[in-house]
C-alpha positions as a Python dict, from the first residue, in 0.01 Angstrom:
ca = {
    (1, 'T'): (0, 0, 0),
    (2, 'T'): (216, -69, 302),
    (3, 'T'): (540, 122, 354),
    (4, 'T'): (812, 35, 603),
    (5, 'G'): (1153, 186, 655),
    (6, 'G'): (1447, -33, 567),
    (7, 'E'): (1760, -20, 773),
    (8, 'A'): (2042, -253, 684),
    (9, 'A'): (2168, -509, 929),
    (10, 'T'): (2525, -397, 865),
    (11, 'S'): (2692, -65, 934),
    (12, 'E'): (2834, -27, 584),
    (13, 'A'): (2806, 314, 418),
    (14, 'S'): (2594, 161, 142),
    (15, 'A'): (2334, 24, 383),
    (16, 'G'): (1979, 75, 259),
    (17, 'T'): (1755, 317, 444),
    (18, 'G'): (1477, 369, 189),
    (19, 'A'): (1111, 283, 209),
    (20, 'I'): (1003, -64, 100),
    (21, 'T'): (654, -48, -49),
    (22, 'L'): (418, -337, -115),
    (23, 'V'): (279, -306, -471),
    (24, 'D'): (31, -483, -697),
    (25, 'G'): (158, -697, -981),
    (26, 'P'): (459, -923, -1023),
    (27, 'A'): (806, -832, -1142),
    (28, 'P'): (964, -983, -1452),
    (29, 'A'): (1120, -1325, -1391),
    (30, 'E'): (1472, -1179, -1362),
    (31, 'R'): (1361, -976, -1056),
    (32, 'T'): (1179, -1260, -879),
    (33, 'I'): (1313, -1434, -568),
    (34, 'T'): (1166, -1779, -501),
    (35, 'L'): (1123, -1924, -151),
    (36, 'H'): (1173, -2300, -169),
    (37, 'A'): (1035, -2573, 57),
    (38, 'D'): (1388, -2635, 190),
    (39, 'G'): (1389, -2282, 336),
    (40, 'T'): (1619, -2115, 82),
    (41, 'F'): (1583, -1811, -143),
    (42, 'E'): (1679, -1833, -511),
    (43, 'P'): (1860, -1626, -609),
    (44, 'D'): (2006, -1515, -277),
    (45, 'E'): (2154, -1199, -434),
    (46, 'L'): (1974, -958, -666),
    (47, 'T'): (2056, -614, -808),
    (48, 'V'): (1777, -377, -918),
    (49, 'A'): (1736, -6, -988),
    (50, 'V'): (1548, 229, -755),
    (51, 'G'): (1173, 181, -806),
    (52, 'E'): (1195, -150, -995),
    (53, 'V'): (949, -413, -878),
    (54, 'V'): (1093, -714, -691),
    (55, 'T'): (866, -1015, -641),
    (56, 'F'): (893, -1283, -374),
    (57, 'E'): (730, -1605, -492),
    (58, 'A'): (670, -1903, -262),
    (59, 'A'): (706, -2237, -439),
    (60, 'A'): (381, -2438, -439),
    (61, 'D'): (521, -2682, -181),
    (62, 'A'): (687, -2414, 34),
    (63, 'G'): (412, -2367, 293),
    (64, 'T'): (373, -2029, 463),
    (65, 'H'): (664, -1789, 512),
    (66, 'A'): (707, -1446, 670),
    (67, 'V'): (950, -1219, 485),
    (68, 'T'): (1100, -916, 656),
    (69, 'F'): (1339, -650, 528),
    (70, 'D'): (1612, -562, 776),
    (71, 'G'): (1389, -643, 1072),
    (72, 'S'): (1095, -424, 965),
    (73, 'D'): (733, -541, 937),
    (74, 'S'): (694, -891, 794),
    (75, 'Y'): (483, -998, 498),
    (76, 'T'): (324, -1343, 479),
    (77, 'I'): (373, -1538, 158),
    (78, 'T'): (196, -1873, 119),
    (79, 'G'): (302, -2151, -119),
    (80, 'G'): (212, -2070, -479),
    (81, 'L'): (150, -1700, -410),
    (82, 'T'): (358, -1384, -458),
    (83, 'E'): (419, -1044, -296),
    (84, 'S'): (583, -759, -487),
    (85, 'F'): (777, -460, -355),
    (86, 'T'): (963, -149, -467),
    (87, 'I'): (1251, 19, -284),
    (88, 'D'): (1292, 396, -318),
    (89, 'E'): (1655, 453, -211),
    (90, 'P'): (1986, 304, -329),
    (91, 'G'): (2163, 73, -85),
    (92, 'T'): (2190, -285, 28),
    (93, 'Y'): (1887, -451, 187),
    (94, 'T'): (1857, -790, 356),
    (95, 'A'): (1538, -993, 319),
    (96, 'S'): (1494, -1269, 577),
    (97, 'D'): (1242, -1549, 619),
    (98, 'L'): (1123, -1549, 981),
    (99, 'V'): (996, -1907, 944),
    (100, 'G'): (1327, -2048, 815),
    (101, 'D'): (1682, -1921, 797),
    (102, 'A'): (1676, -1795, 438),
    (103, 'R'): (1839, -1461, 360),
    (104, 'A'): (1865, -1268, 35),
    (105, 'T'): (2062, -952, -34),
    (106, 'I'): (1900, -695, -261),
    (107, 'T'): (2131, -424, -393),
    (108, 'V'): (1944, -117, -517),
    (109, 'T'): (2129, 113, -755),
    (110, 'G'): (2054, 478, -825),
}
């Protein structure tokens, strides 16, 4: 398990500051964000409850990507593979692909 602190890129009151923890096992399809070969995330906005698993899945033809949450440690995801995370505090978190320009906003509710 790897834990990193999330700090939102914006100064909004709802900015996320919780821990983002790498976990085993994928999330249900409705909480999965796909990285496409064209460098985009789908969906680019997602709302989950505290502690729900969120999975990043790289499309088979997507190559290798490095996902970071609000500038914290990055996690490598290679085409066809997944990485799953939980977030332990409500707020708004930004996931970015360091290889491309993709960004996704994850809103975590209490």
